[in-house]
N, C-alpha and C positions, 0 to 999 in steps of 0.2 A: 676874863682877861684874854686877849688875843693870843692864840697859840704861838705866833711868831715872836711875841715878847716874853713868853713864859720862861724859856731857858735863860736869856740874858738877865731877867729879873731875879731868878733863883741864884744865878752865879753872883750877881751883885750882893745879895744877902750873904752868900757863903763867904765872900771876901771882905765883908764889912767888919772892921775890928770892933765896932760897937754892938754887933749882933749878940744877943744873950745866948747862953749855952743851950737852953731848952729849944730855941729856934734852930740852932745849928744841929742839934741832935735830930730834929725832925727832917733836916735835909739829907740825912742818911737813908731815908726811905726811898724805895724804888720809884715812887711817884715823882720824886724831885729830879729824876734823870741823872745826868752826870755831875750835877752840882756838888753832891756829897763827896764823891770820889775826888774831884778836882780840889775841893776844899781840904781834904785830908793830905793831899800832896803839896799844896801850895802855901801853907801858912802855919804859924804856931797856933795851937788850939788849947782851949781850957781843958783841964784834966777830965771833967765830966764828958766832954765830947770824945776825947781819946778813948776813954773807957768804953763808951757806947760803940765806937767804931770797932774796937778790938773784939767786942762781943757780937757784933752784927754778922749774921750769916752770909750776907752778900759781899763782904769785904775780905780780902785775903789777910791772913795773919802775917805779921812780920816774920821774917826769917829769924830763926834762933841765933843768938849771939855765940861767940866762941865759948867753948867749955872752959870753966875755970878749975876743973878737978884734975 
C-alpha cells in the first residue's frame, strides 16, 4: 500500500461502525499510527476495545472520578 494512503485507510477502518472488535484492538498498536488514539476519542467502542485501550501501555489512563467515600 502506498504510504500516502496508509493513514487515511487506517482512520477509515477506525471509524467504520461495522469494523469488528479484534480489528479495532489491532489499531491500538503503534504501527497503526494515530488511528487508535483518534478512534478512542471519537466514537463509542465495544467493551473489548475499551478494555484493551485501558490496559495498553501507550494510552493514558482516564482520570480517576470523584471519590464517593
